[in-house]
mmCIF file of the protein (N, C-alpha, C, O) and its ligand, coordinates in Angstrom:
data_MODEL
# 
_entry.id   MODEL 
# 
loop_
_entity.id 
_entity.type 
_entity.pdbx_number_of_molecules 
1 polymer     1 
2 non-polymer 1 
# 
_entity_poly.entity_id                      1 
_entity_poly.type                           'polypeptide(L)' 
_entity_poly.nstd_linkage                   no 
_entity_poly.nstd_monomer                   no 
_entity_poly.pdbx_seq_one_letter_code       MTDNFDYKLDKTDNNELNDICEECKKKDETVTQNLILTGYKLCNSCRTSKTLFPL 
_entity_poly.pdbx_seq_one_letter_code_can   MTDNFDYKLDKTDNNELNDICEECKKKDETVTQNLILTGYKLCNSCRTSKTLFPL 
_entity_poly.pdbx_strand_id                 A 
# 
loop_
_entity_poly_seq.entity_id 
_entity_poly_seq.num 
_entity_poly_seq.mon_id 
_entity_poly_seq.hetero 
1 1  MET n 
1 2  THR n 
1 3  ASP n 
1 4  ASN n 
1 5  PHE n 
1 6  ASP n 
1 7  TYR n 
1 8  LYS n 
1 9  LEU n 
1 10 ASP n 
1 11 LYS n 
1 12 THR n 
1 13 ASP n 
1 14 ASN n 
1 15 ASN n 
1 16 GLU n 
1 17 LEU n 
1 18 ASN n 
1 19 ASP n 
1 20 ILE n 
1 21 CYS n 
1 22 GLU n 
1 23 GLU n 
1 24 CYS n 
1 25 LYS n 
1 26 LYS n 
1 27 LYS n 
1 28 ASP n 
1 29 GLU n 
1 30 THR n 
1 31 VAL n 
1 32 THR n 
1 33 GLN n 
1 34 ASN n 
1 35 LEU n 
1 36 ILE n 
1 37 LEU n 
1 38 THR n 
1 39 GLY n 
1 40 TYR n 
1 41 LYS n 
1 42 LEU n 
1 43 CYS n 
1 44 ASN n 
1 45 SER n 
1 46 CYS n 
1 47 ARG n 
1 48 THR n 
1 49 SER n 
1 50 LYS n 
1 51 THR n 
1 52 LEU n 
1 53 PHE n 
1 54 PRO n 
1 55 LEU n 
# 
loop_
_struct_asym.id 
_struct_asym.entity_id 
A 1 
B 2 
# 
loop_
_chem_comp.id 
_chem_comp.type 
_chem_comp.mon_nstd_flag 
ARG 'L-peptide linking' y 
ASN 'L-peptide linking' y 
ASP 'L-peptide linking' y 
CYS 'L-peptide linking' y 
GLN 'L-peptide linking' y 
GLU 'L-peptide linking' y 
GLY 'peptide linking'   y 
ILE 'L-peptide linking' y 
LEU 'L-peptide linking' y 
LYS 'L-peptide linking' y 
MET 'L-peptide linking' y 
PHE 'L-peptide linking' y 
PRO 'L-peptide linking' y 
SER 'L-peptide linking' y 
THR 'L-peptide linking' y 
TYR 'L-peptide linking' y 
VAL 'L-peptide linking' y 
ZN  non-polymer         . 
# 
_pdbx_entity_nonpoly.entity_id   2 
_pdbx_entity_nonpoly.name        ? 
_pdbx_entity_nonpoly.comp_id     ZN 
# 
_pdbx_nonpoly_scheme.asym_id         B 
_pdbx_nonpoly_scheme.entity_id       2 
_pdbx_nonpoly_scheme.mon_id          ZN 
_pdbx_nonpoly_scheme.ndb_seq_num     1 
_pdbx_nonpoly_scheme.pdb_seq_num     101 
_pdbx_nonpoly_scheme.auth_seq_num    101 
_pdbx_nonpoly_scheme.pdb_mon_id      ZN 
_pdbx_nonpoly_scheme.auth_mon_id     ZN 
_pdbx_nonpoly_scheme.pdb_strand_id   A 
_pdbx_nonpoly_scheme.pdb_ins_code    . 
# 
loop_
_atom_site.group_PDB 
_atom_site.id 
_atom_site.type_symbol 
_atom_site.label_atom_id 
_atom_site.label_alt_id 
_atom_site.label_comp_id 
_atom_site.label_asym_id 
_atom_site.label_entity_id 
_atom_site.label_seq_id 
_atom_site.pdbx_PDB_ins_code 
_atom_site.Cartn_x 
_atom_site.Cartn_y 
_atom_site.Cartn_z 
_atom_site.occupancy 
_atom_site.B_iso_or_equiv 
_atom_site.pdbx_formal_charge 
_atom_site.auth_seq_id 
_atom_site.auth_comp_id 
_atom_site.auth_asym_id 
_atom_site.auth_atom_id 
_atom_site.pdbx_PDB_model_num 
ATOM   1   N  N  . MET A 1 1  ? -17.925 -6.878  -23.679 1.00 0.00 ? 1   MET A N  1 
ATOM   2   C  CA . MET A 1 1  ? -17.152 -8.027  -23.150 1.00 0.00 ? 1   MET A CA 1 
ATOM   3   C  C  . MET A 1 1  ? -15.846 -7.605  -22.688 1.00 0.00 ? 1   MET A C  1 
ATOM   4   O  O  . MET A 1 1  ? -15.504 -7.965  -21.562 1.00 0.00 ? 1   MET A O  1 
ATOM   5   N  N  . THR A 1 2  ? -14.955 -6.793  -23.488 1.00 0.00 ? 2   THR A N  1 
ATOM   6   C  CA . THR A 1 2  ? -13.793 -6.351  -22.951 1.00 0.00 ? 2   THR A CA 1 
ATOM   7   C  C  . THR A 1 2  ? -13.817 -5.384  -21.731 1.00 0.00 ? 2   THR A C  1 
ATOM   8   O  O  . THR A 1 2  ? -12.862 -5.274  -20.962 1.00 0.00 ? 2   THR A O  1 
ATOM   9   N  N  . ASP A 1 3  ? -14.977 -4.696  -21.615 1.00 0.00 ? 3   ASP A N  1 
ATOM   10  C  CA . ASP A 1 3  ? -15.270 -3.620  -20.740 1.00 0.00 ? 3   ASP A CA 1 
ATOM   11  C  C  . ASP A 1 3  ? -15.046 -4.419  -19.155 1.00 0.00 ? 3   ASP A C  1 
ATOM   12  O  O  . ASP A 1 3  ? -14.396 -3.900  -18.248 1.00 0.00 ? 3   ASP A O  1 
ATOM   13  N  N  . ASN A 1 4  ? -15.633 -5.587  -19.065 1.00 0.00 ? 4   ASN A N  1 
ATOM   14  C  CA . ASN A 1 4  ? -15.654 -6.468  -17.883 1.00 0.00 ? 4   ASN A CA 1 
ATOM   15  C  C  . ASN A 1 4  ? -14.188 -6.718  -17.546 1.00 0.00 ? 4   ASN A C  1 
ATOM   16  O  O  . ASN A 1 4  ? -13.878 -6.687  -16.355 1.00 0.00 ? 4   ASN A O  1 
ATOM   17  N  N  . PHE A 1 5  ? -13.309 -6.949  -18.406 1.00 0.00 ? 5   PHE A N  1 
ATOM   18  C  CA . PHE A 1 5  ? -11.872 -7.079  -18.053 1.00 0.00 ? 5   PHE A CA 1 
ATOM   19  C  C  . PHE A 1 5  ? -11.265 -5.832  -17.464 1.00 0.00 ? 5   PHE A C  1 
ATOM   20  O  O  . PHE A 1 5  ? -10.620 -5.857  -16.416 1.00 0.00 ? 5   PHE A O  1 
ATOM   21  N  N  . ASP A 1 6  ? -11.441 -4.974  -18.014 1.00 0.00 ? 6   ASP A N  1 
ATOM   22  C  CA . ASP A 1 6  ? -10.965 -3.508  -17.741 1.00 0.00 ? 6   ASP A CA 1 
ATOM   23  C  C  . ASP A 1 6  ? -11.257 -3.250  -16.183 1.00 0.00 ? 6   ASP A C  1 
ATOM   24  O  O  . ASP A 1 6  ? -10.490 -2.990  -15.256 1.00 0.00 ? 6   ASP A O  1 
ATOM   25  N  N  . TYR A 1 7  ? -12.554 -3.406  -16.233 1.00 0.00 ? 7   TYR A N  1 
ATOM   26  C  CA . TYR A 1 7  ? -13.181 -3.086  -14.707 1.00 0.00 ? 7   TYR A CA 1 
ATOM   27  C  C  . TYR A 1 7  ? -12.322 -3.927  -13.592 1.00 0.00 ? 7   TYR A C  1 
ATOM   28  O  O  . TYR A 1 7  ? -11.813 -3.394  -12.606 1.00 0.00 ? 7   TYR A O  1 
ATOM   29  N  N  . LYS A 1 8  ? -12.239 -5.350  -13.906 1.00 0.00 ? 8   LYS A N  1 
ATOM   30  C  CA . LYS A 1 8  ? -11.658 -6.145  -12.895 1.00 0.00 ? 8   LYS A CA 1 
ATOM   31  C  C  . LYS A 1 8  ? -10.181 -5.629  -12.578 1.00 0.00 ? 8   LYS A C  1 
ATOM   32  O  O  . LYS A 1 8  ? -9.789  -5.448  -11.426 1.00 0.00 ? 8   LYS A O  1 
ATOM   33  N  N  . LEU A 1 9  ? -9.397  -5.409  -13.721 1.00 0.00 ? 9   LEU A N  1 
ATOM   34  C  CA . LEU A 1 9  ? -8.063  -4.885  -13.602 1.00 0.00 ? 9   LEU A CA 1 
ATOM   35  C  C  . LEU A 1 9  ? -8.162  -3.650  -12.615 1.00 0.00 ? 9   LEU A C  1 
ATOM   36  O  O  . LEU A 1 9  ? -7.600  -3.702  -11.521 1.00 0.00 ? 9   LEU A O  1 
ATOM   37  N  N  . ASP A 1 10 ? -8.872  -2.558  -13.007 1.00 0.00 ? 10  ASP A N  1 
ATOM   38  C  CA . ASP A 1 10 ? -9.196  -1.453  -12.169 1.00 0.00 ? 10  ASP A CA 1 
ATOM   39  C  C  . ASP A 1 10 ? -9.688  -1.640  -10.575 1.00 0.00 ? 10  ASP A C  1 
ATOM   40  O  O  . ASP A 1 10 ? -9.464  -0.789  -9.715  1.00 0.00 ? 10  ASP A O  1 
ATOM   41  N  N  . LYS A 1 11 ? -10.246 -2.632  -10.382 1.00 0.00 ? 11  LYS A N  1 
ATOM   42  C  CA . LYS A 1 11 ? -10.729 -2.861  -9.144  1.00 0.00 ? 11  LYS A CA 1 
ATOM   43  C  C  . LYS A 1 11 ? -9.533  -3.393  -8.285  1.00 0.00 ? 11  LYS A C  1 
ATOM   44  O  O  . LYS A 1 11 ? -9.220  -2.880  -7.211  1.00 0.00 ? 11  LYS A O  1 
ATOM   45  N  N  . THR A 1 12 ? -8.945  -4.374  -8.799  1.00 0.00 ? 12  THR A N  1 
ATOM   46  C  CA . THR A 1 12 ? -7.678  -5.023  -8.229  1.00 0.00 ? 12  THR A CA 1 
ATOM   47  C  C  . THR A 1 12 ? -6.707  -3.952  -7.814  1.00 0.00 ? 12  THR A C  1 
ATOM   48  O  O  . THR A 1 12 ? -6.353  -3.952  -6.635  1.00 0.00 ? 12  THR A O  1 
ATOM   49  N  N  . ASP A 1 13 ? -6.207  -2.994  -8.671  1.00 0.00 ? 13  ASP A N  1 
ATOM   50  C  CA . ASP A 1 13 ? -5.474  -1.851  -8.488  1.00 0.00 ? 13  ASP A CA 1 
ATOM   51  C  C  . ASP A 1 13 ? -6.021  -1.106  -7.345  1.00 0.00 ? 13  ASP A C  1 
ATOM   52  O  O  . ASP A 1 13 ? -5.252  -0.797  -6.434  1.00 0.00 ? 13  ASP A O  1 
ATOM   53  N  N  . ASN A 1 14 ? -7.113  -0.822  -7.296  1.00 0.00 ? 14  ASN A N  1 
ATOM   54  C  CA . ASN A 1 14 ? -7.638  -0.224  -6.087  1.00 0.00 ? 14  ASN A CA 1 
ATOM   55  C  C  . ASN A 1 14 ? -7.492  -0.708  -4.986  1.00 0.00 ? 14  ASN A C  1 
ATOM   56  O  O  . ASN A 1 14 ? -7.207  0.093   -4.096  1.00 0.00 ? 14  ASN A O  1 
ATOM   57  N  N  . ASN A 1 15 ? -7.602  -1.910  -4.677  1.00 0.00 ? 15  ASN A N  1 
ATOM   58  C  CA . ASN A 1 15 ? -7.612  -2.768  -3.425  1.00 0.00 ? 15  ASN A CA 1 
ATOM   59  C  C  . ASN A 1 15 ? -6.106  -2.780  -2.988  1.00 0.00 ? 15  ASN A C  1 
ATOM   60  O  O  . ASN A 1 15 ? -5.793  -2.729  -1.798  1.00 0.00 ? 15  ASN A O  1 
ATOM   61  N  N  . GLU A 1 16 ? -5.253  -2.844  -3.931  1.00 0.00 ? 16  GLU A N  1 
ATOM   62  C  CA . GLU A 1 16 ? -3.718  -2.938  -3.641  1.00 0.00 ? 16  GLU A CA 1 
ATOM   63  C  C  . GLU A 1 16 ? -3.202  -1.619  -3.154  1.00 0.00 ? 16  GLU A C  1 
ATOM   64  O  O  . GLU A 1 16 ? -2.558  -1.503  -2.111  1.00 0.00 ? 16  GLU A O  1 
ATOM   65  N  N  . LEU A 1 17 ? -3.555  -0.498  -4.060  1.00 0.00 ? 17  LEU A N  1 
ATOM   66  C  CA . LEU A 1 17 ? -3.010  0.588   -3.907  1.00 0.00 ? 17  LEU A CA 1 
ATOM   67  C  C  . LEU A 1 17 ? -4.013  1.623   -3.218  1.00 0.00 ? 17  LEU A C  1 
ATOM   68  O  O  . LEU A 1 17 ? -4.403  2.608   -3.846  1.00 0.00 ? 17  LEU A O  1 
ATOM   69  N  N  . ASN A 1 18 ? -4.416  1.370   -1.913  1.00 0.00 ? 18  ASN A N  1 
ATOM   70  C  CA . ASN A 1 18 ? -5.358  2.204   -1.422  1.00 0.00 ? 18  ASN A CA 1 
ATOM   71  C  C  . ASN A 1 18 ? -4.991  3.145   -0.396  1.00 0.00 ? 18  ASN A C  1 
ATOM   72  O  O  . ASN A 1 18 ? -5.828  3.783   0.242   1.00 0.00 ? 18  ASN A O  1 
ATOM   73  N  N  . ASP A 1 19 ? -3.437  3.261   -0.191  1.00 0.00 ? 19  ASP A N  1 
ATOM   74  C  CA . ASP A 1 19 ? -2.774  4.311   0.719   1.00 0.00 ? 19  ASP A CA 1 
ATOM   75  C  C  . ASP A 1 19 ? -3.178  3.820   2.260   1.00 0.00 ? 19  ASP A C  1 
ATOM   76  O  O  . ASP A 1 19 ? -2.950  4.623   3.164   1.00 0.00 ? 19  ASP A O  1 
ATOM   77  N  N  . ILE A 1 20 ? -3.681  2.719   2.543   1.00 0.00 ? 20  ILE A N  1 
ATOM   78  C  CA . ILE A 1 20 ? -3.892  2.464   3.880   1.00 0.00 ? 20  ILE A CA 1 
ATOM   79  C  C  . ILE A 1 20 ? -2.748  1.599   4.501   1.00 0.00 ? 20  ILE A C  1 
ATOM   80  O  O  . ILE A 1 20 ? -2.468  0.484   4.060   1.00 0.00 ? 20  ILE A O  1 
ATOM   81  N  N  . CYS A 1 21 ? -2.153  2.143   5.481   1.00 0.00 ? 21  CYS A N  1 
ATOM   82  C  CA . CYS A 1 21 ? -0.990  1.373   6.358   1.00 0.00 ? 21  CYS A CA 1 
ATOM   83  C  C  . CYS A 1 21 ? -1.506  0.275   6.950   1.00 0.00 ? 21  CYS A C  1 
ATOM   84  O  O  . CYS A 1 21 ? -2.545  0.416   7.596   1.00 0.00 ? 21  CYS A O  1 
ATOM   85  N  N  . GLU A 1 22 ? -0.976  -0.845  6.864   1.00 0.00 ? 22  GLU A N  1 
ATOM   86  C  CA . GLU A 1 22 ? -1.307  -2.159  7.341   1.00 0.00 ? 22  GLU A CA 1 
ATOM   87  C  C  . GLU A 1 22 ? -1.030  -2.148  8.884   1.00 0.00 ? 22  GLU A C  1 
ATOM   88  O  O  . GLU A 1 22 ? -1.603  -2.950  9.621   1.00 0.00 ? 22  GLU A O  1 
ATOM   89  N  N  . GLU A 1 23 ? -0.196  -1.283  9.324   1.00 0.00 ? 23  GLU A N  1 
ATOM   90  C  CA . GLU A 1 23 ? 0.288   -1.256  10.666  1.00 0.00 ? 23  GLU A CA 1 
ATOM   91  C  C  . GLU A 1 23 ? -0.657  -0.336  11.597  1.00 0.00 ? 23  GLU A C  1 
ATOM   92  O  O  . GLU A 1 23 ? -1.218  -0.789  12.595  1.00 0.00 ? 23  GLU A O  1 
ATOM   93  N  N  . CYS A 1 24 ? -0.768  0.922   11.194  1.00 0.00 ? 24  CYS A N  1 
ATOM   94  C  CA . CYS A 1 24 ? -1.716  1.670   11.947  1.00 0.00 ? 24  CYS A CA 1 
ATOM   95  C  C  . CYS A 1 24 ? -3.042  2.107   11.397  1.00 0.00 ? 24  CYS A C  1 
ATOM   96  O  O  . CYS A 1 24 ? -3.875  2.802   11.979  1.00 0.00 ? 24  CYS A O  1 
ATOM   97  N  N  . LYS A 1 25 ? -3.122  1.555   10.086  1.00 0.00 ? 25  LYS A N  1 
ATOM   98  C  CA . LYS A 1 25 ? -4.460  1.502   9.494   1.00 0.00 ? 25  LYS A CA 1 
ATOM   99  C  C  . LYS A 1 25 ? -4.864  3.005   8.987   1.00 0.00 ? 25  LYS A C  1 
ATOM   100 O  O  . LYS A 1 25 ? -5.989  3.380   8.654   1.00 0.00 ? 25  LYS A O  1 
ATOM   101 N  N  . LYS A 1 26 ? -3.725  3.723   9.013   1.00 0.00 ? 26  LYS A N  1 
ATOM   102 C  CA . LYS A 1 26 ? -4.084  5.255   8.752   1.00 0.00 ? 26  LYS A CA 1 
ATOM   103 C  C  . LYS A 1 26 ? -3.829  5.354   7.177   1.00 0.00 ? 26  LYS A C  1 
ATOM   104 O  O  . LYS A 1 26 ? -2.985  4.652   6.621   1.00 0.00 ? 26  LYS A O  1 
ATOM   105 N  N  . LYS A 1 27 ? -4.699  6.368   6.441   1.00 0.00 ? 27  LYS A N  1 
ATOM   106 C  CA . LYS A 1 27 ? -4.418  6.450   4.863   1.00 0.00 ? 27  LYS A CA 1 
ATOM   107 C  C  . LYS A 1 27 ? -3.172  7.636   4.887   1.00 0.00 ? 27  LYS A C  1 
ATOM   108 O  O  . LYS A 1 27 ? -3.102  8.671   5.549   1.00 0.00 ? 27  LYS A O  1 
ATOM   109 N  N  . ASP A 1 28 ? -2.303  7.100   3.973   1.00 0.00 ? 28  ASP A N  1 
ATOM   110 C  CA . ASP A 1 28 ? -0.956  8.183   3.911   1.00 0.00 ? 28  ASP A CA 1 
ATOM   111 C  C  . ASP A 1 28 ? -0.512  7.826   2.519   1.00 0.00 ? 28  ASP A C  1 
ATOM   112 O  O  . ASP A 1 28 ? -0.282  6.674   2.153   1.00 0.00 ? 28  ASP A O  1 
ATOM   113 N  N  . GLU A 1 29 ? -0.413  8.864   1.796   1.00 0.00 ? 29  GLU A N  1 
ATOM   114 C  CA . GLU A 1 29 ? 0.231   8.933   0.491   1.00 0.00 ? 29  GLU A CA 1 
ATOM   115 C  C  . GLU A 1 29 ? 1.593   8.229   0.349   1.00 0.00 ? 29  GLU A C  1 
ATOM   116 O  O  . GLU A 1 29 ? 1.919   7.842   -0.773  1.00 0.00 ? 29  GLU A O  1 
ATOM   117 N  N  . THR A 1 30 ? 2.468   8.020   1.467   1.00 0.00 ? 30  THR A N  1 
ATOM   118 C  CA . THR A 1 30 ? 3.582   7.378   1.650   1.00 0.00 ? 30  THR A CA 1 
ATOM   119 C  C  . THR A 1 30 ? 3.448   5.841   1.562   1.00 0.00 ? 30  THR A C  1 
ATOM   120 O  O  . THR A 1 30 ? 4.419   5.164   1.226   1.00 0.00 ? 30  THR A O  1 
ATOM   121 N  N  . VAL A 1 31 ? 2.232   5.275   1.864   1.00 0.00 ? 31  VAL A N  1 
ATOM   122 C  CA . VAL A 1 31 ? 2.132   3.961   1.819   1.00 0.00 ? 31  VAL A CA 1 
ATOM   123 C  C  . VAL A 1 31 ? 2.239   3.250   0.475   1.00 0.00 ? 31  VAL A C  1 
ATOM   124 O  O  . VAL A 1 31 ? 2.686   2.109   0.349   1.00 0.00 ? 31  VAL A O  1 
ATOM   125 N  N  . THR A 1 32 ? 1.847   3.926   -0.400  1.00 0.00 ? 32  THR A N  1 
ATOM   126 C  CA . THR A 1 32 ? 2.164   3.336   -1.795  1.00 0.00 ? 32  THR A CA 1 
ATOM   127 C  C  . THR A 1 32 ? 3.564   3.603   -2.137  1.00 0.00 ? 32  THR A C  1 
ATOM   128 O  O  . THR A 1 32 ? 4.255   2.736   -2.671  1.00 0.00 ? 32  THR A O  1 
ATOM   129 N  N  . GLN A 1 33 ? 3.989   4.719   -1.861  1.00 0.00 ? 33  GLN A N  1 
ATOM   130 C  CA . GLN A 1 33 ? 5.620   4.629   -2.276  1.00 0.00 ? 33  GLN A CA 1 
ATOM   131 C  C  . GLN A 1 33 ? 6.412   3.604   -1.435  1.00 0.00 ? 33  GLN A C  1 
ATOM   132 O  O  . GLN A 1 33 ? 7.262   2.955   -2.046  1.00 0.00 ? 33  GLN A O  1 
ATOM   133 N  N  . ASN A 1 34 ? 6.248   3.368   -0.104  1.00 0.00 ? 34  ASN A N  1 
ATOM   134 C  CA . ASN A 1 34 ? 6.937   2.237   0.544   1.00 0.00 ? 34  ASN A CA 1 
ATOM   135 C  C  . ASN A 1 34 ? 6.390   0.908   -0.006  1.00 0.00 ? 34  ASN A C  1 
ATOM   136 O  O  . ASN A 1 34 ? 7.141   -0.065  0.060   1.00 0.00 ? 34  ASN A O  1 
ATOM   137 N  N  . LEU A 1 35 ? 5.156   0.758   -0.547  1.00 0.00 ? 35  LEU A N  1 
ATOM   138 C  CA . LEU A 1 35 ? 5.100   -0.552  -1.150  1.00 0.00 ? 35  LEU A CA 1 
ATOM   139 C  C  . LEU A 1 35 ? 5.583   -0.787  -2.364  1.00 0.00 ? 35  LEU A C  1 
ATOM   140 O  O  . LEU A 1 35 ? 5.757   -1.947  -2.737  1.00 0.00 ? 35  LEU A O  1 
ATOM   141 N  N  . ILE A 1 36 ? 5.856   0.222   -3.117  1.00 0.00 ? 36  ILE A N  1 
ATOM   142 C  CA . ILE A 1 36 ? 6.720   0.114   -4.206  1.00 0.00 ? 36  ILE A CA 1 
ATOM   143 C  C  . ILE A 1 36 ? 8.222   -0.099  -4.199  1.00 0.00 ? 36  ILE A C  1 
ATOM   144 O  O  . ILE A 1 36 ? 8.891   -0.758  -4.995  1.00 0.00 ? 36  ILE A O  1 
ATOM   145 N  N  . LEU A 1 37 ? 8.628   0.613   -3.106  1.00 0.00 ? 37  LEU A N  1 
ATOM   146 C  CA . LEU A 1 37 ? 10.233  0.694   -2.880  1.00 0.00 ? 37  LEU A CA 1 
ATOM   147 C  C  . LEU A 1 37 ? 10.650  -0.429  -1.932  1.00 0.00 ? 37  LEU A C  1 
ATOM   148 O  O  . LEU A 1 37 ? 11.786  -0.897  -2.015  1.00 0.00 ? 37  LEU A O  1 
ATOM   149 N  N  . THR A 1 38 ? 9.670   -0.927  -0.931  1.00 0.00 ? 38  THR A N  1 
ATOM   150 C  CA . THR A 1 38 ? 10.390  -2.047  0.047   1.00 0.00 ? 38  THR A CA 1 
ATOM   151 C  C  . THR A 1 38 ? 9.286   -3.160  -0.027  1.00 0.00 ? 38  THR A C  1 
ATOM   152 O  O  . THR A 1 38 ? 9.538   -4.203  0.575   1.00 0.00 ? 38  THR A O  1 
ATOM   153 N  N  . GLY A 1 39 ? 8.074   -3.058  -0.707  1.00 0.00 ? 39  GLY A N  1 
ATOM   154 C  CA . GLY A 1 39 ? 7.289   -4.165  -0.603  1.00 0.00 ? 39  GLY A CA 1 
ATOM   155 C  C  . GLY A 1 39 ? 6.361   -4.397  0.606   1.00 0.00 ? 39  GLY A C  1 
ATOM   156 O  O  . GLY A 1 39 ? 5.630   -5.386  0.670   1.00 0.00 ? 39  GLY A O  1 
ATOM   157 N  N  . TYR A 1 40 ? 6.414   -3.492  1.518   1.00 0.00 ? 40  TYR A N  1 
ATOM   158 C  CA . TYR A 1 40 ? 5.651   -3.458  2.682   1.00 0.00 ? 40  TYR A CA 1 
ATOM   159 C  C  . TYR A 1 40 ? 4.686   -2.300  2.754   1.00 0.00 ? 40  TYR A C  1 
ATOM   160 O  O  . TYR A 1 40 ? 5.137   -1.184  2.497   1.00 0.00 ? 40  TYR A O  1 
ATOM   161 N  N  . LYS A 1 41 ? 3.422   -2.428  3.070   1.00 0.00 ? 41  LYS A N  1 
ATOM   162 C  CA . LYS A 1 41 ? 2.448   -1.455  3.055   1.00 0.00 ? 41  LYS A CA 1 
ATOM   163 C  C  . LYS A 1 41 ? 2.588   -0.703  4.286   1.00 0.00 ? 41  LYS A C  1 
ATOM   164 O  O  . LYS A 1 41 ? 1.804   -0.874  5.219   1.00 0.00 ? 41  LYS A O  1 
ATOM   165 N  N  . LEU A 1 42 ? 3.372   -0.029  4.326   1.00 0.00 ? 42  LEU A N  1 
ATOM   166 C  CA . LEU A 1 42 ? 3.730   0.861   5.833   1.00 0.00 ? 42  LEU A CA 1 
ATOM   167 C  C  . LEU A 1 42 ? 3.819   2.310   5.223   1.00 0.00 ? 42  LEU A C  1 
ATOM   168 O  O  . LEU A 1 42 ? 4.280   2.618   4.123   1.00 0.00 ? 42  LEU A O  1 
ATOM   169 N  N  . CYS A 1 43 ? 3.171   3.284   6.365   1.00 0.00 ? 43  CYS A N  1 
ATOM   170 C  CA . CYS A 1 43 ? 3.496   4.554   5.981   1.00 0.00 ? 43  CYS A CA 1 
ATOM   171 C  C  . CYS A 1 43 ? 4.827   4.976   6.634   1.00 0.00 ? 43  CYS A C  1 
ATOM   172 O  O  . CYS A 1 43 ? 5.392   4.171   7.376   1.00 0.00 ? 43  CYS A O  1 
ATOM   173 N  N  . ASN A 1 44 ? 5.423   6.332   6.376   1.00 0.00 ? 44  ASN A N  1 
ATOM   174 C  CA . ASN A 1 44 ? 6.547   6.586   6.694   1.00 0.00 ? 44  ASN A CA 1 
ATOM   175 C  C  . ASN A 1 44 ? 7.087   6.451   8.182   1.00 0.00 ? 44  ASN A C  1 
ATOM   176 O  O  . ASN A 1 44 ? 8.230   6.074   8.442   1.00 0.00 ? 44  ASN A O  1 
ATOM   177 N  N  . SER A 1 45 ? 6.136   6.803   9.128   1.00 0.00 ? 45  SER A N  1 
ATOM   178 C  CA . SER A 1 45 ? 6.325   6.629   10.511  1.00 0.00 ? 45  SER A CA 1 
ATOM   179 C  C  . SER A 1 45 ? 6.497   5.255   10.853  1.00 0.00 ? 45  SER A C  1 
ATOM   180 O  O  . SER A 1 45 ? 7.464   4.900   11.526  1.00 0.00 ? 45  SER A O  1 
ATOM   181 N  N  . CYS A 1 46 ? 5.405   4.238   10.332  1.00 0.00 ? 46  CYS A N  1 
ATOM   182 C  CA . CYS A 1 46 ? 5.683   2.877   10.819  1.00 0.00 ? 46  CYS A CA 1 
ATOM   183 C  C  . CYS A 1 46 ? 6.932   2.178   10.230  1.00 0.00 ? 46  CYS A C  1 
ATOM   184 O  O  . CYS A 1 46 ? 7.505   1.269   10.831  1.00 0.00 ? 46  CYS A O  1 
ATOM   185 N  N  . ARG A 1 47 ? 7.324   2.647   9.026   1.00 0.00 ? 47  ARG A N  1 
ATOM   186 C  CA . ARG A 1 47 ? 8.586   1.905   8.376   1.00 0.00 ? 47  ARG A CA 1 
ATOM   187 C  C  . ARG A 1 47 ? 9.648   2.612   9.167   1.00 0.00 ? 47  ARG A C  1 
ATOM   188 O  O  . ARG A 1 47 ? 10.632  1.880   9.271   1.00 0.00 ? 47  ARG A O  1 
ATOM   189 N  N  . THR A 1 48 ? 9.796   3.704   9.729   1.00 0.00 ? 48  THR A N  1 
ATOM   190 C  CA . THR A 1 48 ? 10.910  4.230   10.403  1.00 0.00 ? 48  THR A CA 1 
ATOM   191 C  C  . THR A 1 48 ? 10.909  3.179   11.708  1.00 0.00 ? 48  THR A C  1 
ATOM   192 O  O  . THR A 1 48 ? 11.910  2.491   11.905  1.00 0.00 ? 48  THR A O  1 
ATOM   193 N  N  . SER A 1 49 ? 9.837   3.090   12.520  1.00 0.00 ? 49  SER A N  1 
ATOM   194 C  CA . SER A 1 49 ? 9.813   2.479   13.633  1.00 0.00 ? 49  SER A CA 1 
ATOM   195 C  C  . SER A 1 49 ? 10.259  0.928   13.306  1.00 0.00 ? 49  SER A C  1 
ATOM   196 O  O  . SER A 1 49 ? 10.828  0.313   14.208  1.00 0.00 ? 49  SER A O  1 
ATOM   197 N  N  . LYS A 1 50 ? 10.044  0.345   12.179  1.00 0.00 ? 50  LYS A N  1 
ATOM   198 C  CA . LYS A 1 50 ? 10.336  -1.031  11.884  1.00 0.00 ? 50  LYS A CA 1 
ATOM   199 C  C  . LYS A 1 50 ? 11.798  -1.161  11.594  1.00 0.00 ? 50  LYS A C  1 
ATOM   200 O  O  . LYS A 1 50 ? 12.452  -2.149  11.928  1.00 0.00 ? 50  LYS A O  1 
ATOM   201 N  N  . THR A 1 51 ? 12.345  -0.001  10.883  1.00 0.00 ? 51  THR A N  1 
ATOM   202 C  CA . THR A 1 51 ? 13.962  0.078   10.572  1.00 0.00 ? 51  THR A CA 1 
ATOM   203 C  C  . THR A 1 51 ? 14.622  0.211   11.801  1.00 0.00 ? 51  THR A C  1 
ATOM   204 O  O  . THR A 1 51 ? 15.657  -0.432  11.978  1.00 0.00 ? 51  THR A O  1 
ATOM   205 N  N  . LEU A 1 52 ? 14.079  1.120   12.885  1.00 0.00 ? 52  LEU A N  1 
ATOM   206 C  CA . LEU A 1 52 ? 14.700  1.385   14.099  1.00 0.00 ? 52  LEU A CA 1 
ATOM   207 C  C  . LEU A 1 52 ? 14.760  0.306   14.832  1.00 0.00 ? 52  LEU A C  1 
ATOM   208 O  O  . LEU A 1 52 ? 15.846  0.151   15.391  1.00 0.00 ? 52  LEU A O  1 
ATOM   209 N  N  . PHE A 1 53 ? 13.776  -0.686  15.069  1.00 0.00 ? 53  PHE A N  1 
ATOM   210 C  CA . PHE A 1 53 ? 13.476  -1.768  15.844  1.00 0.00 ? 53  PHE A CA 1 
ATOM   211 C  C  . PHE A 1 53 ? 13.207  -2.970  14.921  1.00 0.00 ? 53  PHE A C  1 
ATOM   212 O  O  . PHE A 1 53 ? 12.050  -3.389  14.867  1.00 0.00 ? 53  PHE A O  1 
ATOM   213 N  N  . PRO A 1 54 ? 14.216  -3.594  14.152  1.00 0.00 ? 54  PRO A N  1 
ATOM   214 C  CA . PRO A 1 54 ? 13.832  -4.710  13.561  1.00 0.00 ? 54  PRO A CA 1 
ATOM   215 C  C  . PRO A 1 54 ? 13.589  -5.911  14.086  1.00 0.00 ? 54  PRO A C  1 
ATOM   216 O  O  . PRO A 1 54 ? 14.464  -6.328  14.845  1.00 0.00 ? 54  PRO A O  1 
ATOM   217 N  N  . LEU A 1 55 ? 12.586  -6.644  13.891  1.00 0.00 ? 55  LEU A N  1 
ATOM   218 C  CA . LEU A 1 55 ? 12.441  -7.982  14.713  1.00 0.00 ? 55  LEU A CA 1 
ATOM   219 C  C  . LEU A 1 55 ? 13.433  -9.152  14.582  1.00 0.00 ? 55  LEU A C  1 
ATOM   220 O  O  . LEU A 1 55 ? 13.272  -10.175 15.249  1.00 0.00 ? 55  LEU A O  1 
HETATM 221 ZN ZN . ZN  B 2 .  ? 1.526   3.511   9.681   1.00 0.00 2 101 ZN  A ZN 1 
# 
């Protein structure tokens, strides 16, 4: 019974922290860091371009 709950939590974590940048769709370890720091799922290069050219 409790095993199902643990599995569900683990699956949610993997979906959220998959290191895939939402801008360029590339896998980068900085994506998770930026998600925690800024709340955006962006790699460092996409984050830099967003910072240099804010909308
Ligand atoms: Zn990117």
